[in-house]
C-alpha positions as CSV (number, residue, x, y, z in Angstrom):
1,M,6.0,-9.1,-67.1
2,A,6.4,-7.3,-63.8
3,S,6.1,-9.4,-60.7
4,L,3.3,-8.8,-58.3
5,L,5.5,-9.7,-55.3
6,S,9.3,-9.9,-55.2
7,V,11.2,-11.7,-52.4
8,R,14.9,-10.8,-52.5
9,G,17.6,-12.2,-50.4
10,L,15.3,-12.9,-47.5
11,E,16.9,-13.9,-44.2
12,K,15.5,-14.5,-40.7
13,H,17.7,-15.1,-37.6
14,Y,16.6,-16.0,-34.1
15,G,19.7,-15.4,-32.1
16,K,22.3,-17.7,-33.4
17,V,19.8,-19.8,-35.3
18,T,19.2,-19.1,-39.0
19,A,15.7,-20.0,-40.0
20,V,15.8,-18.5,-43.5
21,A,19.1,-18.2,-45.3
22,G,18.8,-16.0,-48.4
23,V,15.5,-16.8,-50.2
24,S,14.6,-15.1,-53.4
25,F,11.7,-15.6,-55.9
26,E,9.1,-13.7,-57.9
27,L,5.3,-14.1,-57.6
28,Q,3.4,-13.5,-60.8
29,A,-0.2,-12.2,-60.7
30,G,-3.0,-14.7,-61.2
31,T,-0.9,-17.8,-60.3
32,C,-0.8,-20.2,-57.5
33,F,2.7,-20.5,-55.9
34,G,3.4,-23.4,-53.6
35,L,5.9,-23.1,-50.8
36,L,6.8,-26.6,-49.6
37,G,9.1,-28.0,-47.0
38,P,9.3,-30.2,-43.9
39,N,9.0,-28.9,-40.4
40,G,12.0,-26.7,-39.6
41,A,12.8,-25.9,-43.3
42,G,12.0,-22.2,-42.8
43,K,8.8,-22.0,-44.9
44,T,6.7,-20.8,-42.0
45,S,9.1,-17.9,-41.2
46,T,9.3,-17.1,-45.0
47,L,5.5,-17.1,-45.2
48,E,5.1,-14.9,-42.2
49,M,7.6,-12.4,-43.6
50,M,5.7,-12.4,-46.9
51,E,2.5,-11.7,-44.9
52,G,4.1,-8.8,-43.1
53,I,3.8,-10.5,-39.7
54,L,7.5,-11.0,-39.2
55,K,10.2,-8.4,-40.0
56,P,13.1,-9.9,-42.1
57,S,16.6,-9.8,-40.5
58,K,17.9,-9.1,-44.0
59,G,16.5,-8.7,-47.5
60,E,13.4,-7.1,-48.9
61,I,9.9,-7.8,-50.1
62,L,8.4,-5.7,-52.8
63,F,4.7,-5.4,-53.6
64,R,4.2,-4.0,-57.1
65,G,7.8,-2.8,-57.1
66,E,7.6,-0.9,-53.7
67,P,8.7,-2.1,-50.2
68,I,5.7,-3.4,-48.2
69,D,4.3,-1.1,-45.6
70,R,1.2,-0.7,-43.5
71,R,-1.0,-0.3,-46.7
72,Y,0.1,-3.8,-47.8
73,S,-2.3,-5.5,-45.3
74,Q,-5.2,-4.0,-47.2
75,H,-4.1,-6.0,-50.3
76,I,-3.7,-9.4,-48.8
77,G,-5.9,-12.1,-47.3
78,I,-4.7,-14.8,-44.9
79,Q,-6.2,-18.2,-44.0
80,F,-4.2,-19.3,-41.0
81,Q,-3.8,-22.9,-40.2
82,H,-5.4,-22.3,-36.8
83,T,-8.0,-19.5,-36.3
84,A,-10.3,-18.9,-33.4
85,L,-13.8,-17.6,-34.4
86,P,-16.1,-15.6,-32.1
87,D,-18.5,-17.8,-30.1
88,T,-22.2,-17.8,-30.7
89,L,-22.0,-15.9,-34.1
90,T,-23.5,-17.5,-37.2
91,V,-21.5,-17.8,-40.4
92,K,-23.2,-14.7,-41.8
93,E,-22.5,-12.7,-38.6
94,S,-18.8,-13.8,-38.6
95,L,-18.4,-12.5,-42.2
96,Q,-20.2,-9.2,-41.3
97,L,-17.9,-8.7,-38.3
98,F,-14.7,-9.1,-40.3
99,Q,-16.2,-7.0,-43.2
100,K,-16.3,-4.0,-40.9
101,L,-12.6,-4.2,-40.3
102,Y,-11.8,-3.1,-43.9
103,P,-12.6,0.1,-45.8
104,R,-13.3,-1.9,-48.9
105,G,-14.2,-5.4,-49.8
106,L,-16.3,-7.8,-51.8
107,P,-20.1,-7.8,-51.4
108,L,-21.2,-10.4,-48.8
109,E,-23.3,-12.2,-51.4
110,E,-20.3,-12.7,-53.7
111,I,-18.2,-14.2,-50.8
112,I,-21.1,-16.6,-49.9
113,E,-21.3,-17.8,-53.5
114,A,-17.6,-18.0,-54.0
115,C,-17.1,-20.1,-50.9
116,A,-20.3,-22.2,-51.2
117,L,-21.7,-21.0,-47.8
118,Q,-25.3,-20.8,-48.8
119,D,-26.6,-24.0,-47.1
120,Y,-25.4,-23.0,-43.6
121,I,-25.1,-19.3,-43.7
122,N,-27.3,-19.0,-40.5
123,R,-25.6,-21.8,-38.6
124,D,-23.7,-21.2,-35.4
125,S,-20.0,-21.3,-36.4
126,R,-19.3,-23.7,-33.6
127,K,-21.5,-26.3,-35.2
128,L,-19.7,-26.4,-38.5
129,S,-17.9,-29.5,-39.9
130,G,-14.2,-29.3,-40.7
131,G,-14.8,-28.6,-44.3
132,Q,-17.5,-26.0,-43.6
133,R,-15.3,-24.2,-41.2
134,Q,-12.5,-24.0,-43.7
135,R,-14.9,-22.5,-46.3
136,L,-15.9,-19.9,-43.7
137,L,-12.2,-19.1,-43.0
138,L,-11.6,-18.8,-46.7
139,G,-14.5,-16.4,-47.0
140,I,-13.0,-14.3,-44.2
141,A,-9.7,-14.3,-46.0
142,L,-11.4,-12.9,-49.1
143,I,-13.5,-10.3,-47.2
144,N,-11.3,-7.4,-48.3
145,D,-11.0,-8.5,-52.0
146,P,-7.3,-9.2,-51.7
147,D,-4.8,-9.2,-54.5
148,I,-2.8,-12.0,-52.8
149,L,-4.4,-14.8,-50.8
150,F,-2.2,-16.7,-48.4
151,L,-3.4,-20.3,-47.6
152,D,-1.4,-22.0,-44.7
153,E,-2.1,-25.7,-44.9
154,P,-5.8,-25.1,-45.5
155,T,-6.9,-28.7,-45.8
156,T,-5.0,-30.3,-42.9
157,G,-7.3,-32.6,-41.0
158,L,-10.0,-32.7,-43.7
159,D,-11.4,-36.0,-45.1
160,P,-10.6,-36.7,-48.8
161,Q,-14.0,-35.5,-50.1
162,S,-13.8,-32.2,-48.2
163,R,-10.3,-31.7,-49.4
164,H,-11.3,-32.2,-53.1
165,N,-14.3,-29.9,-52.6
166,F,-11.9,-27.2,-51.2
167,W,-9.6,-27.6,-54.2
168,S,-12.6,-26.9,-56.5
169,L,-13.2,-23.7,-54.5
170,I,-9.6,-22.6,-54.9
171,R,-9.7,-23.2,-58.6
172,E,-12.8,-21.0,-59.0
173,I,-11.2,-18.3,-56.8
174,K,-8.1,-18.4,-59.0
175,K,-10.3,-17.9,-62.1
176,R,-11.4,-14.6,-60.5
177,G,-7.8,-13.4,-60.9
178,K,-6.6,-13.9,-57.4
179,T,-2.9,-14.7,-56.7
180,I,-2.4,-17.5,-54.3
181,V,0.4,-18.6,-52.0
182,L,-0.1,-22.1,-50.7
183,T,1.7,-24.1,-48.1
184,T,0.7,-27.7,-47.7
185,H,1.8,-31.1,-46.4
186,Y,-0.1,-32.8,-49.3
187,M,1.9,-33.2,-52.4
188,E,-1.2,-34.1,-54.4
189,E,-2.6,-30.7,-53.4
190,A,0.4,-28.9,-54.7
191,E,0.2,-30.9,-58.0
192,Q,-3.5,-30.1,-58.4
193,L,-3.4,-26.4,-57.6
194,C,0.1,-24.9,-58.1
195,D,1.5,-23.3,-61.3
196,E,4.9,-23.2,-59.6
197,I,6.4,-24.6,-56.5
198,A,9.5,-23.9,-54.4
199,I,10.8,-26.7,-52.1
200,M,12.7,-25.4,-49.1
201,D,15.1,-27.3,-46.8
202,Q,17.4,-26.0,-44.1
203,G,16.4,-22.4,-44.8
204,R,17.0,-22.4,-48.5
205,I,15.1,-23.0,-51.7
206,I,16.6,-26.1,-53.2
207,V,14.5,-26.3,-56.4
208,Q,11.9,-24.1,-58.0
209,D,9.9,-24.5,-61.2
210,T,6.6,-25.8,-62.5
211,P,5.7,-29.3,-61.1
212,Q,5.8,-30.7,-64.6
213,N,9.3,-29.3,-65.3
214,L,10.7,-30.5,-62.0
215,L,9.4,-34.0,-62.6
216,Q,10.8,-34.1,-66.1
217,E,14.2,-32.8,-64.9
218,H,14.6,-35.2,-62.0
219,F,13.0,-38.4,-63.3
220,D,13.6,-40.3,-66.6
221,G,11.3,-43.3,-66.6
222,V,8.9,-44.9,-64.2
223,L,9.0,-45.7,-60.5
224,I,9.4,-49.2,-59.2
225,R,8.5,-49.7,-55.6
226,L,9.0,-52.7,-53.3
227,P,8.4,-53.4,-49.6
228,S,11.4,-52.8,-47.4
229,A,11.3,-56.5,-46.5
230,S,12.5,-57.3,-50.0
231,G,16.0,-56.4,-48.9
232,L,16.8,-54.4,-52.0
233,A,18.3,-51.5,-50.1
234,D,20.9,-53.9,-48.6
235,I,22.3,-55.1,-51.9
236,P,25.6,-53.4,-52.9
237,G,26.6,-52.4,-56.4
238,L,23.1,-51.9,-57.9
239,P,22.9,-50.3,-61.3
240,F,20.2,-47.9,-60.1
241,A,19.9,-45.5,-57.2
242,V,17.6,-46.9,-54.5
243,T,15.7,-44.6,-52.2
244,A,14.5,-46.1,-48.9
245,G,11.3,-44.9,-47.2
246,A,9.7,-46.0,-43.9
247,E,8.0,-49.0,-45.4
248,T,9.2,-49.2,-49.0
249,V,12.2,-48.9,-51.3
250,E,12.0,-47.5,-54.8
251,F,14.0,-46.6,-57.8
252,V,13.5,-45.1,-61.3
253,T,14.1,-46.9,-64.5
254,A,13.5,-46.3,-68.2
255,N,13.4,-50.0,-68.9
256,V,10.9,-51.9,-66.6
257,E,11.5,-55.4,-68.1
258,A,15.3,-55.1,-67.8
259,A,15.0,-53.8,-64.2
260,I,12.7,-56.7,-63.2
261,A,15.1,-59.2,-64.9
262,Q,17.9,-57.7,-62.8
263,L,15.9,-58.1,-59.6
264,T,15.2,-61.7,-60.4
265,R,18.9,-62.4,-61.0
266,L,19.6,-60.9,-57.6
267,H,16.9,-63.2,-56.0
268,V,14.9,-60.1,-54.8
269,S,11.4,-61.0,-54.0
270,L,8.9,-59.3,-56.4
271,E,6.0,-59.7,-54.0
272,G,4.3,-56.4,-53.5
273,L,6.1,-54.8,-56.5
274,T,4.3,-51.8,-58.0
275,V,5.0,-49.6,-61.0
276,A,4.0,-45.9,-61.0
277,T,4.7,-42.5,-62.6
278,P,6.9,-40.4,-60.3
279,N,5.1,-37.5,-58.5
280,L,6.0,-34.6,-56.3
281,E,6.1,-36.8,-53.2
282,N,8.8,-38.9,-54.9
283,L,10.7,-35.8,-55.9
284,F,10.5,-34.4,-52.4
285,L,11.8,-37.7,-51.0
286,K,14.6,-37.7,-53.5
287,L,15.7,-34.2,-52.8
288,T,15.4,-34.1,-49.0
289,G,15.6,-37.7,-48.0
290,H,12.3,-37.8,-46.1
291,S,8.6,-37.4,-46.7
292,L,7.0,-34.0,-46.6
293,R,4.5,-35.1,-43.9
294,N,7.2,-36.4,-41.5
């Protein structure tokens, strides 16, 4: 299957600083691709090059097999992390304003339905809640009926209910055949929405695959977590690798009973012990040494 978007050997240099150091991947049509990484990992520069905002220092980006050019902007939609909307305009008027910037696009009624804007379509955009504002920005990103939709941390600052509602909208938009590129600081969001993820650190992609494959590859068993005050991280010669976080320490084991027996023999306090299935947050911590949201 031919790729919709190909990123090949992408580099970005700012003077002597290398922000992106040779990134390559393929984006398949109709999928959601998650680009994850801590601040300074190079994902923002990578995303802006994919959007055509930044020019690469080296490498190329191909859209349907051809280098991206001015026409490329007509085929993509972008929901930026921070966007200023015109004052005094209603939701409907904001959509109509952006609709006039493109030669083609989706009917306004279809955007309103897709983004669940019906209940406040005539409301002043300044009076929208956080979740309502994100729905409007999503509608603006869809205004030109894009082939690729870029979502840059779209649910940052939303409450859990608004975040889950936004996820439902994205799933429905994906069913319409849209291809989505997502950056997020919420690993649960990546697990819920992404068919494939790439984790960046220090300008490079360190792993890339489906979330399920990555978890199976890097974890064999369940996750045992204890408070940092347990002192587990300070014990030498442990038969398992311990990862220390800000407030907890954790390790993976295929035999919970044997692991707990070992902790008891070492006189480690079991107060606050939890057992869980490893997730992408645990994977990120294991690979980079810190939480995605740090």
